[in-house]
DSSP file (Angstrom, degrees, kcal/mol; ACC not computed):
  #  RESIDUE AA STRUCTURE BP1 BP2  ACC     N-H-->O    O-->H-N    N-H-->O    O-->H-N    TCO  KAPPA ALPHA  PHI   PSI    X-CA   Y-CA   Z-CA
    1    1 A X              0   0    0      0, 0.0    31,-0.2     0, 0.0     2,-0.1   0.000 360.0 360.0 360.0 132.4   17.5   37.2    4.6
    2    2 A X  E     -a   32   0A   0     29,-2.0    31,-2.4    93,-0.0     2,-0.5  -0.446 360.0-152.0 -76.4 150.7   17.0   33.5    5.1
    3    3 A X  E     -ab  33  95A   0     91,-3.3    93,-2.0    29,-0.2     2,-0.4  -0.957  18.1-174.3-123.9 115.4   17.8   31.6    8.2
    4    4 A X  E     -ab  34  96A   0     29,-3.1    31,-2.6    -2,-0.5     2,-0.4  -0.865   5.7-166.3-112.4 135.2   18.6   27.9    7.6
    5    5 A X  E     -ab  35  97A   0     91,-2.9    93,-2.8    -2,-0.4     2,-0.4  -0.969   3.0-168.5-117.2 142.0   19.2   25.3   10.2
    6    6 A X  E     -ab  36  98A   0     29,-2.3    31,-2.9    -2,-0.4     2,-0.6  -0.979   6.1-174.6-128.4 113.9   20.8   21.8    9.6
    7    7 A X  E     -ab  37  99A   0     91,-2.8    93,-3.0    -2,-0.4     2,-0.4  -0.946   8.3-178.8-112.0 122.0   20.5   19.4   12.5
    8    8 A X  E     -ab  38 100A   0     29,-3.2    31,-3.2    -2,-0.6     2,-0.6  -0.976  30.9-131.4-134.0 134.7   22.3   16.1   12.1
    9    9 A X  E     +a   39   0A   0     91,-2.6     2,-0.2    -2,-0.4    31,-0.2  -0.699  69.7  88.1 -70.8 117.5   22.7   13.0   14.2
   10   10 A X  S    S-     0   0    0     29,-2.2    -2,-0.1    -2,-0.6     3,-0.1  -0.740  75.6 -84.4 159.3 154.3   26.4   12.4   14.1
   11   11 A X        -     0   0    0     -2,-0.2    28,-0.1     1,-0.2    30,-0.0  -0.302  65.7 -75.5 -67.8 159.5   29.8   13.0   15.5
   12   12 A X        -     0   0    0     26,-0.1    -1,-0.2    28,-0.1     3,-0.1  -0.373  61.4-115.8 -56.3 134.5   31.9   16.1   14.5
   13   13 A X        -     0   0    0      1,-0.1    -1,-0.1    -3,-0.1    25,-0.0  -0.259  30.4 -87.1 -76.3 160.5   33.2   15.4   11.0
   14   14 A X    >>  -     0   0    0      1,-0.1     4,-2.0     3,-0.0     3,-0.8  -0.282  45.4-106.2 -62.2 158.5   36.8   15.1   10.0
   15   15 A X  H 3> S+     0   0    0      1,-0.3     4,-2.0     2,-0.2     5,-0.2   0.819 117.6  61.9 -59.7 -36.7   38.5   18.3    9.1
   16   16 A X  H 3> S+     0   0    0      1,-0.2     4,-1.0     2,-0.2    -1,-0.3   0.894 110.0  42.3 -57.7 -41.6   38.4   17.6    5.3
   17   17 A X  H <> S+     0   0    0     -3,-0.8     4,-2.5     1,-0.2     3,-0.4   0.913 110.0  55.3 -70.2 -43.6   34.6   17.5    5.4
   18   18 A X  H  X S+     0   0    0     -4,-2.0     4,-2.5     1,-0.2    -2,-0.2   0.807 103.8  56.3 -61.2 -31.6   34.3   20.5    7.7
   19   19 A X  H  X S+     0   0    0     -4,-2.0     4,-1.7     2,-0.2    -1,-0.2   0.876 109.3  45.9 -63.9 -40.3   36.3   22.6    5.2
   20   20 A X  H  X S+     0   0    0     -4,-1.0     4,-2.3    -3,-0.4    -2,-0.2   0.925 112.9  50.5 -71.0 -45.0   33.8   21.7    2.4
   21   21 A X  H  X S+     0   0    0     -4,-2.5     4,-2.2     1,-0.2    -2,-0.2   0.932 111.0  48.8 -60.2 -45.9   30.9   22.5    4.7
   22   22 A X  H  X S+     0   0    0     -4,-2.5     4,-2.6     1,-0.2    -1,-0.2   0.891 108.6  52.5 -61.3 -37.6   32.4   25.8    5.7
   23   23 A X  H  X S+     0   0    0     -4,-1.7     4,-2.5     1,-0.2    -2,-0.2   0.922 111.2  47.8 -70.7 -41.4   33.1   26.9    2.1
   24   24 A X  H  X S+     0   0    0     -4,-2.3     4,-1.3     2,-0.2    -1,-0.2   0.900 113.0  47.3 -62.1 -40.2   29.4   26.1    1.2
   25   25 A X  H  X S+     0   0    0     -4,-2.2     4,-0.5    -5,-0.2    -2,-0.2   0.890 111.6  51.4 -66.2 -41.0   28.1   28.1    4.2
   26   26 A X  H >< S+     0   0    0     -4,-2.6     3,-1.2     1,-0.2     4,-0.3   0.907 107.0  53.8 -64.2 -43.9   30.4   30.9    3.3
   27   27 A X  H 3< S+     0   0    0     -4,-2.5     3,-0.5     1,-0.2    -1,-0.2   0.798 108.8  48.8 -56.9 -33.2   29.2   31.0   -0.2
   28   28 A X  H >X S+     0   0    0     -4,-1.3     3,-2.4     1,-0.2     4,-1.9   0.557  82.4  97.4 -88.5  -8.4   25.6   31.3    0.9
   29   29 A X  T << S+     0   0    0     -3,-1.2    -1,-0.2    -4,-0.5    -2,-0.1   0.762  73.5  64.3 -56.0 -26.5   26.3   34.1    3.4
   30   30 A X  T 34 S+     0   0    0     -3,-0.5    -1,-0.3    -4,-0.3    -2,-0.1   0.821 118.6  25.1 -61.3 -29.2   25.2   36.7    0.9
   31   31 A X  T <4 S-     0   0    0     -3,-2.4   -29,-2.0     1,-0.3     2,-0.3   0.625 128.0  -2.2-112.3 -20.6   21.7   35.2    1.0
   32   32 A X  E  <  -a    2   0A   0     -4,-1.9     2,-0.5   -31,-0.2    -1,-0.3  -0.995  58.0-113.2-165.5 157.8   21.3   33.5    4.3
   33   33 A X  E     -a    3   0A   0    -31,-2.4   -29,-3.1    -2,-0.3     2,-0.5  -0.918  32.4-161.2-103.0 138.2   22.7   32.5    7.6
   34   34 A X  E     -a    4   0A   0     -2,-0.5     2,-0.5   -31,-0.2   -29,-0.2  -0.972   6.0-166.6-123.5 124.4   23.2   28.8    8.0
   35   35 A X  E     -a    5   0A   0    -31,-2.6   -29,-2.3    -2,-0.5     2,-0.5  -0.949   4.2-163.7-110.0 119.8   23.6   27.1   11.3
   36   36 A X  E     -a    6   0A   0     -2,-0.5     2,-0.5   -31,-0.2   -29,-0.2  -0.914   5.3-173.1-105.9 130.5   24.8   23.5   11.4
   37   37 A X  E     -a    7   0A   0    -31,-2.9   -29,-3.2    -2,-0.5     2,-0.5  -0.981   7.6-159.6-126.9 116.7   24.3   21.5   14.7
   38   38 A X  E     -a    8   0A   0     -2,-0.5     2,-0.5   -31,-0.2   -29,-0.2  -0.875  10.3-161.4 -97.0 129.5   25.8   18.0   15.0
   39   39 A X  E     +a    9   0A   0    -31,-3.2   -29,-2.2    -2,-0.5     2,-0.2  -0.937  28.6 142.4-117.8 120.2   24.3   15.9   17.7
   40   40 A X        +     0   0    0     -2,-0.5     2,-0.1   -31,-0.2   -28,-0.1  -0.703  20.8 167.4-157.2  95.8   25.9   12.8   19.2
   41   41 A X     >  -     0   0    0     -2,-0.2     4,-2.1     1,-0.1     5,-0.2  -0.454  51.1 -94.7-110.6 179.4   25.4   12.2   22.9
   42   42 A X  H  > S+     0   0    0      1,-0.2     4,-1.9     2,-0.2     5,-0.2   0.891 122.7  54.8 -62.6 -37.7   26.1    9.3   25.3
   43   43 A X  H  > S+     0   0    0      1,-0.2     4,-1.0     2,-0.2    -1,-0.2   0.901 108.6  47.6 -65.6 -39.4   22.5    8.1   24.9
   44   44 A X  H  4 S+     0   0    0      1,-0.2     3,-0.4     2,-0.2    -1,-0.2   0.905 111.1  50.8 -70.3 -37.8   22.7    8.0   21.2
   45   45 A X  H >< S+     0   0    0     -4,-2.1     3,-0.6     1,-0.2    -1,-0.2   0.819 112.0  47.0 -56.5 -37.8   26.0    6.1   21.3
   46   46 A X  H 3< S+     0   0    0     -4,-1.9    -1,-0.2     1,-0.2    -2,-0.2   0.623 109.1  56.5 -83.5 -16.6   24.7    3.5   23.6
   47   47 A X  T 3<  +     0   0    0     -4,-1.0     2,-3.2    -3,-0.4     6,-0.3   0.178  60.1 129.9-103.5  19.1   21.4    3.0   21.6
   48   48 A X    <   +     0   0    0     -3,-0.6    -1,-0.1     1,-0.2     3,-0.1  -0.237  43.0 100.5 -81.6  59.3   22.8    2.1   18.2
   49   49 A X  S >  S-     0   0    0     -2,-3.2     3,-0.6     1,-0.2     2,-0.6  -0.327  91.2 -97.0-138.4  52.7   20.6   -1.0   17.9
   50   50 A X  T 3> S+     0   0    0      1,-0.2     4,-2.2     2,-0.1     3,-0.3  -0.625 108.9  28.9  76.1-114.1   17.6   -0.1   15.7
   51   51 A X  H 3> S+     0   0    0     -2,-0.6     4,-1.5     1,-0.3    -1,-0.2   0.813 123.2  48.7 -60.1 -37.6   14.5    0.8   17.6
   52   52 A X  H <> S+     0   0    0     -3,-0.6     4,-2.3     2,-0.2    -1,-0.3   0.923 111.0  53.5 -64.1 -41.4   16.3    2.2   20.6
   53   53 A X  H  > S+     0   0    0     -6,-0.3     4,-2.6    -3,-0.3    -2,-0.2   0.917 106.9  49.6 -57.9 -47.0   18.5    4.3   18.2
   54   54 A X  H  X S+     0   0    0     -4,-2.2     4,-2.8     1,-0.2    53,-0.5   0.869 111.3  50.6 -56.1 -39.3   15.5    5.8   16.5
   55   55 A X  H  X S+     0   0    0     -4,-1.5     4,-2.6    -5,-0.2    -1,-0.2   0.910 109.1  50.3 -66.6 -44.2   14.1    6.7   19.8
   56   56 A X  H  X S+     0   0    0     -4,-2.3     4,-2.1     2,-0.2    -2,-0.2   0.881 110.4  50.2 -62.7 -41.4   17.3    8.3   20.9
   57   57 A X  H  X S+     0   0    0     -4,-2.6     4,-2.5     2,-0.2     5,-0.3   0.956 109.3  50.6 -54.8 -54.2   17.5   10.3   17.7
   58   58 A X  H  X S+     0   0    0     -4,-2.8     4,-2.9     1,-0.2    -2,-0.2   0.932 110.3  49.6 -56.2 -47.2   14.0   11.6   18.0
   59   59 A X  H  X S+     0   0    0     -4,-2.6     4,-0.6     1,-0.2    -1,-0.2   0.919 114.1  47.3 -56.7 -42.1   14.7   12.7   21.8
   60   60 A X  H  < S+     0   0    0     -4,-2.1    -1,-0.2    -5,-0.2    -2,-0.2   0.857 119.3  36.9 -73.2 -31.7   17.8   14.5   20.7
   61   61 A X  H >< S+     0   0    0     -4,-2.5     3,-2.4    -5,-0.1     4,-0.5   0.778  95.5  82.5 -90.3 -27.7   16.1   16.3   17.6
   62   62 A X  H >< S+     0   0    0     -4,-2.9     3,-1.9     1,-0.3    -1,-0.1   0.847  83.3  60.0 -46.5 -44.1   12.7   17.1   19.0
   63   63 A X  T 3< S+     0   0    0     -4,-0.6    -1,-0.3     1,-0.3    -2,-0.1   0.698 100.6  57.3 -66.5  -9.9   13.7   20.2   20.9
   64   64 A X  T <  S+     0   0    0     -3,-2.4     2,-0.7    -4,-0.1    -1,-0.3   0.565  76.9 104.1 -93.2  -7.1   14.8   21.7   17.6
   65   65 A X    <   -     0   0    0     -3,-1.9     2,-0.3    -4,-0.5     5,-0.0  -0.690  55.0-178.5 -75.6 116.8   11.4   21.3   15.9
   66   66 A X    >   -     0   0    0     -2,-0.7     3,-0.7     1,-0.1    31,-0.1  -0.875  33.3-140.7-119.8 146.2   10.0   25.0   16.1
   67   67 A X  T 3  S+     0   0    0     -2,-0.3    -1,-0.1     1,-0.2     4,-0.1   0.565  96.7  68.6 -84.7  -7.6    6.7   26.2   14.9
   68   68 A X  T 3  S+     0   0    0      2,-0.1     2,-0.3    28,-0.0    -1,-0.2   0.268 102.1  47.8 -94.3  15.8    8.1   29.4   13.4
   69   69 A X  S <  S-     0   0    0     -3,-0.7     2,-0.7    25,-0.1    27,-0.2  -0.961  91.7 -96.6-147.4 161.4   10.0   27.6   10.6
   70   70 A X  E     -c   96   0A   0     25,-2.5    27,-3.2    -2,-0.3     2,-0.6  -0.725  40.3-152.2 -80.2 118.6    9.5   25.0    8.0
   71   71 A X  E     -c   97   0A   0     -2,-0.7    45,-1.8    25,-0.2    44,-1.2  -0.840  16.3-176.8 -99.2 122.4   10.8   21.6    9.5
   72   72 A X  E     -cd  98 116A   0     25,-3.4    27,-2.2    -2,-0.6     2,-0.4  -0.967  12.1-156.0-123.6 122.5   12.0   19.2    6.9
   73   73 A X  E     -cd  99 117A   0     43,-2.3    45,-2.5    -2,-0.5     2,-0.6  -0.795  17.6-131.8 -94.9 137.6   13.2   15.7    7.6
   74   74 A X  E     + d   0 118A   0     25,-2.8    27,-0.5    -2,-0.4     2,-0.3  -0.762  37.7 168.7 -83.2 125.4   15.6   14.0    5.1
   75   75 A X    >   -     0   0    0     43,-2.2     3,-1.6    -2,-0.6    42,-0.0  -0.992  39.5-137.2-145.7 130.9   14.1   10.6    4.5
   76   76 A X  T 3  S+     0   0    0     -2,-0.3    43,-0.1     1,-0.3    -1,-0.1   0.739 105.3  48.5 -67.6 -25.0   15.2    8.1    1.8
   77   77 A X  T 3  S+     0   0    0     41,-0.1    -1,-0.3     2,-0.0    42,-0.1   0.346  94.0 101.7 -95.1   6.1   11.5    7.1    1.0
   78   78 A X  S <  S-     0   0    0     -3,-1.6    40,-0.2     1,-0.2     2,-0.0  -0.247  87.3 -68.6 -85.4 174.1   10.3   10.7    0.7
   79   79 A X        -     0   0    0     38,-0.4    40,-2.9     1,-0.0     2,-0.4  -0.327  44.9-139.1 -59.7 138.3    9.7   12.8   -2.4
   80   80 A X  B     -e  119   0B   0     38,-0.2     2,-0.3    -3,-0.1    40,-0.1  -0.827  19.4-159.4-100.7 147.1   12.8   13.7   -4.5
   81   81 A X        -     0   0    0     38,-0.5     2,-0.2    -2,-0.4    37,-0.0  -0.906  13.8-129.2-116.9 147.8   12.9   17.3   -5.9
   82   82 A X     >  -     0   0    0     -2,-0.3     4,-2.3     1,-0.1     3,-0.5  -0.526  43.6 -93.3 -85.2 171.1   14.9   18.8   -8.7
   83   83 A X  H  > S+     0   0    0      1,-0.3     4,-2.2     2,-0.2     5,-0.1   0.846 125.7  50.8 -56.4 -42.3   16.9   22.0   -8.0
   84   84 A X  H  > S+     0   0    0      2,-0.2     4,-0.9     1,-0.2    -1,-0.3   0.850 110.8  47.0 -61.4 -41.2   14.1   24.3   -9.1
   85   85 A X  H  > S+     0   0    0     -3,-0.5     4,-0.6     2,-0.2    -2,-0.2   0.836 110.6  53.6 -67.6 -35.5   11.5   22.6   -7.0
   86   86 A X  H >X S+     0   0    0     -4,-2.3     3,-1.2     1,-0.2     4,-0.5   0.905 103.0  56.9 -64.0 -46.1   13.8   22.7   -4.1
   87   87 A X  H >X S+     0   0    0     -4,-2.2     3,-1.1     1,-0.3     4,-0.9   0.779  92.8  70.1 -60.0 -29.2   14.2   26.4   -4.5
   88   88 A X  H 3X S+     0   0    0     -4,-0.9     4,-1.3     1,-0.3     3,-0.4   0.826  89.6  62.4 -55.8 -33.8   10.5   26.9   -4.3
   89   89 A X  H <X S+     0   0    0     -3,-1.2     4,-1.0    -4,-0.6    -1,-0.3   0.863 103.2  49.2 -58.5 -38.3   10.7   26.0   -0.6
   90   90 A X  H << S+     0   0    0     -3,-1.1    -1,-0.2    -4,-0.5    -2,-0.2   0.668 107.1  55.4 -80.7 -19.4   13.0   29.1   -0.1
   91   91 A X  H  < S+     0   0    0     -4,-0.9    -1,-0.2    -3,-0.4    -2,-0.2   0.797 113.0  41.6 -78.1 -27.8   10.5   31.3   -1.9
   92   92 A X  H  < S+     0   0    0     -4,-1.3     2,-0.3     1,-0.2    -2,-0.2   0.648 121.4  34.3 -95.5 -17.6    7.7   30.3    0.4
   93   93 A X     <  -     0   0    0     -4,-1.0    -1,-0.2    -5,-0.1     3,-0.1  -0.999  46.6-167.1-143.6 131.6    9.7   30.4    3.8
   94   94 A X  S    S+     0   0    0     -2,-0.3   -91,-3.3     1,-0.2     2,-0.5   0.692  84.9  52.4 -90.2 -22.9   12.4   32.4    5.2
   95   95 A X  E     +b    3   0A   0    -93,-0.2   -25,-2.5   -27,-0.1     2,-0.4  -0.955  68.0 169.6-114.1 123.6   13.2   30.1    8.2
   96   96 A X  E     -bc   4  70A   0    -93,-2.0   -91,-2.9    -2,-0.5     2,-0.5  -0.999  16.7-163.2-136.7 135.0   13.8   26.5    7.2
   97   97 A X  E     -bc   5  71A   0    -27,-3.2   -25,-3.4    -2,-0.4     2,-0.4  -0.968   7.1-161.6-119.7 121.7   15.2   23.6    9.5
   98   98 A X  E     -bc   6  72A   0    -93,-2.8   -91,-2.8    -2,-0.5     2,-0.5  -0.819   4.8-154.6-101.6 141.9   16.5   20.4    7.9
   99   99 A X  E     -bc   7  73A   0    -27,-2.2   -25,-2.8    -2,-0.4     2,-0.6  -0.973   7.3-169.6-119.3 121.9   16.9   17.1   10.0
  100  100 A X  E     -b    8   0A   0    -93,-3.0   -91,-2.6    -2,-0.5   -25,-0.1  -0.950  19.3-150.7-115.4 111.4   19.4   14.4    9.1
  101  101 A X        -     0   0    0     -2,-0.6     5,-0.1   -27,-0.5   -92,-0.1   0.065  18.9 -95.2 -65.0 178.0   18.8   11.3   11.2
  102  102 A X  B >   -F  105   0C   0      3,-0.6     3,-2.1   -49,-0.1    -1,-0.2  -0.173  57.2 -72.3 -88.4-168.1   21.1    8.6   12.3
  103  103 A X  T 3  S+     0   0    0      1,-0.3    -2,-0.1    -2,-0.1    -1,-0.0   0.727 131.6  49.2 -58.2 -27.3   21.8    5.4   10.6
  104  104 A X  T 3  S-     0   0    0      1,-0.3    -1,-0.3   -54,-0.1   -50,-0.1   0.318 104.6-133.2 -97.6   8.3   18.5    3.9   11.5
  105  105 A X  B <   -F  102   0C   0     -3,-2.1    -3,-0.6   -52,-0.1     2,-0.3  -0.334  36.8 -40.3  84.6-160.3   16.4    6.8   10.4
  106  106 A X        -     0   0    0     -5,-0.1     2,-0.2    -2,-0.1   -51,-0.1  -0.760  49.8-111.1-111.5 156.1   13.5    8.6   12.2
  107  107 A X    >>  -     0   0    0    -53,-0.5     4,-2.0    -2,-0.3     3,-0.6  -0.503  34.2-116.4 -70.9 150.9   10.7    7.4   14.4
  108  108 A X  H 3> S+     0   0    0      1,-0.2     4,-2.6     2,-0.2     5,-0.2   0.894 116.1  58.6 -63.3 -36.6    7.3    7.8   12.7
  109  109 A X  H 3> S+     0   0    0      2,-0.2     4,-0.7     1,-0.2    -1,-0.2   0.795 106.0  49.0 -66.7 -25.2    6.2   10.3   15.4
  110  110 A X  H X> S+     0   0    0     -3,-0.6     3,-1.0     2,-0.2     4,-0.8   0.954 112.6  47.7 -66.6 -54.3    9.2   12.5   14.5
  111  111 A X  H >< S+     0   0    0     -4,-2.0     3,-0.7     1,-0.3    -2,-0.2   0.845 108.1  55.5 -55.8 -40.4    8.4   12.4   10.8
  112  112 A X  H 3< S+     0   0    0     -4,-2.6    -1,-0.3     1,-0.2    -2,-0.2   0.774 104.6  54.3 -68.5 -26.4    4.7   13.1   11.6
  113  113 A X  H << S+     0   0    0     -3,-1.0    -1,-0.2    -4,-0.7    -2,-0.2   0.655  91.4  92.6 -78.3 -20.6    5.8   16.3   13.4
  114  114 A X  S << S-     0   0    0     -4,-0.8   -42,-0.2    -3,-0.7     3,-0.1  -0.475  74.6-138.0 -77.0 152.6    7.7   17.6   10.5
  115  115 A X  S    S+     0   0    0    -44,-1.2     2,-0.3     1,-0.2   -43,-0.2   0.757  84.1   5.2 -80.4 -24.0    6.1   19.8    8.0
  116  116 A X  E     -d   72   0A   0    -45,-1.8   -43,-2.3     2,-0.0     2,-0.4  -0.985  59.1-143.6-153.4 161.5    7.7   18.0    5.0
  117  117 A X  E     -d   73   0A   0     -2,-0.3   -38,-0.4   -45,-0.2     2,-0.3  -0.970  22.9-177.7-126.2 141.8    9.9   15.0    4.2
  118  118 A X  E     -d   74   0A   0    -45,-2.5   -43,-2.2    -2,-0.4     2,-0.5  -0.999  16.8-148.0-145.4 141.1   12.4   15.1    1.4
  119  119 A X  B     -e   80   0B   0    -40,-2.9   -38,-0.5    -2,-0.3     3,-0.1  -0.905   3.4-160.7-107.7 137.5   14.9   12.6   -0.2
  120  120 A X  S    S-     0   0    0     -2,-0.5     2,-0.3     1,-0.4    -1,-0.1   0.756  76.9 -24.9 -75.9 -31.4   18.2   13.8   -1.5
  121  121 A X        -     0   0    0      2,-0.2    -1,-0.4     4,-0.0     4,-0.1  -0.958  50.7-117.4-173.3 156.2   18.5   10.6   -3.6
  122  122 A X  S    S+     0   0    0     -2,-0.3     2,-0.2    -3,-0.1   -46,-0.0   0.579  92.1  96.4 -82.0  -8.4   17.3    7.0   -3.8
  123  123 A X  S    S-     0   0    0      1,-0.1     2,-0.4    -3,-0.0    -2,-0.2  -0.507  83.3-120.4 -74.3 148.3   21.0    6.2   -3.4
  124  124 A X        +     0   0    0     -2,-0.2     2,-0.3   -48,-0.0    -2,-0.1  -0.741  41.6 170.1 -88.0 135.9   22.3    5.4    0.1
  125  125 A X        -     0   0    0     -2,-0.4    -4,-0.0    -4,-0.1     5,-0.0  -0.985  37.2 -94.1-146.1 155.9   25.0    7.8    1.2
  126  126 A X     >  -     0   0    0     -2,-0.3     4,-2.1     1,-0.1     3,-0.3  -0.215  37.4-114.5 -66.9 161.0   26.9    8.5    4.4
  127  127 A X  H  > S+     0   0    0      1,-0.2     4,-2.9     2,-0.2     5,-0.2   0.872 116.6  57.2 -66.0 -37.5   25.6   11.4    6.6
  128  128 A X  H  > S+     0   0    0      1,-0.2     4,-1.4     2,-0.2    -1,-0.2   0.873 111.2  42.6 -59.6 -36.1   28.8   13.4    5.9
  129  129 A X  H  > S+     0   0    0     -3,-0.3     4,-3.0     2,-0.2    -2,-0.2   0.850 113.0  52.6 -80.1 -36.3   28.1   13.2    2.1
  130  130 A X  H  X S+     0   0    0     -4,-2.1     4,-2.4     2,-0.2    -2,-0.2   0.908 108.5  50.8 -63.6 -41.4   24.3   13.9    2.6
  131  131 A X  H  X S+     0   0    0     -4,-2.9     4,-3.0     2,-0.2     5,-0.2   0.952 110.8  49.5 -57.6 -50.4   25.1   17.0    4.7
  132  132 A X  H  X S+     0   0    0     -4,-1.4     4,-2.3    -5,-0.2    -2,-0.2   0.916 112.1  47.1 -56.1 -49.7   27.5   18.1    1.9
  133  133 A X  H  X S+     0   0    0     -4,-3.0     4,-2.2     1,-0.2    -1,-0.2   0.875 113.2  49.1 -65.1 -35.6   24.8   17.6   -0.8
  134  134 A X  H  X S+     0   0    0     -4,-2.4     4,-2.0     2,-0.2    -2,-0.2   0.912 110.4  48.9 -69.1 -42.2   22.2   19.3    1.2
  135  135 A X  H  X S+     0   0    0     -4,-3.0     4,-2.4     2,-0.2    -2,-0.2   0.914 113.1  49.9 -60.7 -43.1   24.5   22.4    1.9
  136  136 A X  H  X S+     0   0    0     -4,-2.3     4,-2.7     1,-0.2    -2,-0.2   0.932 111.7  46.8 -60.5 -47.6   25.3   22.5   -1.9
  137  137 A X  H  X S+     0   0    0     -4,-2.2     4,-2.5     2,-0.2    -1,-0.2   0.806 108.8  54.7 -70.2 -26.3   21.6   22.4   -2.8
  138  138 A X  H  X S+     0   0    0     -4,-2.0     4,-2.3     2,-0.2     5,-0.2   0.978 110.9  46.8 -65.9 -51.9   20.7   25.1   -0.2
  139  139 A X  H  X S+     0   0    0     -4,-2.4     4,-2.1     1,-0.2    -2,-0.2   0.920 113.0  48.9 -53.4 -47.9   23.3   27.3   -1.8
  140  140 A X  H  X S+     0   0    0     -4,-2.7     4,-2.0     1,-0.2    -1,-0.2   0.914 110.6  50.6 -60.7 -45.2   22.0   26.5   -5.3
  141  141 A X  H  X S+     0   0    0     -4,-2.5     4,-2.1     1,-0.2    -1,-0.2   0.860 108.6  51.8 -63.0 -37.2   18.4   27.2   -4.2
  142  142 A X  H  X S+     0   0    0     -4,-2.3     4,-2.1     2,-0.2    -1,-0.2   0.881 109.0  50.0 -67.5 -36.6   19.3   30.5   -2.8
  143  143 A X  H  <>S+     0   0    0     -4,-2.1     5,-2.6    -5,-0.2    -2,-0.2   0.922 110.4  51.1 -67.9 -39.0   21.0   31.5   -6.1
  144  144 A X  H ><5S+     0   0    0     -4,-2.0     3,-1.3     1,-0.2    -2,-0.2   0.926 110.3  48.5 -54.9 -49.7   17.9   30.4   -8.0
  145  145 A X  H 3<5S+     0   0    0     -4,-2.1    -1,-0.2     1,-0.3    -2,-0.2   0.875 116.4  42.9 -60.7 -37.6   15.7   32.6   -5.7
  146  146 A X  T 3<5S-     0   0    0     -4,-2.1    -1,-0.3    -5,-0.1    -2,-0.2   0.170 111.6-118.5 -96.7  16.0   18.1   35.6   -6.1
  147  147 A X  T < 5 +     0   0    0     -3,-1.3     2,-0.3     1,-0.2    -3,-0.2   0.802  58.3 154.3  45.6  40.6   18.5   35.1   -9.9
  148  148 A X    > < -     0   0    0     -5,-2.6     3,-0.7    -6,-0.2    -1,-0.2  -0.717  49.3-126.5 -87.3 144.0   22.3   34.5   -9.7
  149  149 A X  G >  S+     0   0    0     -2,-0.3     3,-2.0     1,-0.2    -1,-0.1   0.577  85.2  96.8 -68.2 -12.1   23.7   32.4  -12.5
  150  150 A X  G 3  S+     0   0    0      1,-0.3    -1,-0.2     2,-0.1   -10,-0.1   0.859  74.4  63.0 -48.3 -45.5   25.4   29.8  -10.4
  151  151 A X  G <         0   0    0     -3,-0.7    -1,-0.3     1,-0.3    -2,-0.1   0.605 360.0 360.0 -63.8 -12.2   22.7   27.4  -10.6
  152  152 A X    <         0   0    0     -3,-2.0    -1,-0.3    -8,-0.0    -2,-0.1   0.494 360.0 360.0 -76.3 360.0   22.9   26.8  -14.4
């Protein structure tokens, strides 16, 4: 059974988004447990000015970088994978943590500490949509790994 973590800088989403996230997480329960943690504290709120914002994101997310899992930062300039390539990550590792940064991205030192960097698309999208795309692709990858026909 896989254990997947999604850590995102951002306020709790509107109920309409939460319903979609919950549905995708529920669909994946057969193959994995998925824990989503939204992080938005006073320091992040006060630091929304570029360099300080990146630093506040790093400080908020660093405690979740653990050595017993594959740590993947979502980054717009990173490598893009197709669904089959993405599924390979789940064949290699049973514990995976994904990190979605804030509007200003990640500090280099955070990116260096991650095991991998991944881009969901070259398109710019809101964090709520990125989280939705990520959760759907996690479910799709798990179905690929378990030979379920959903991914077709």
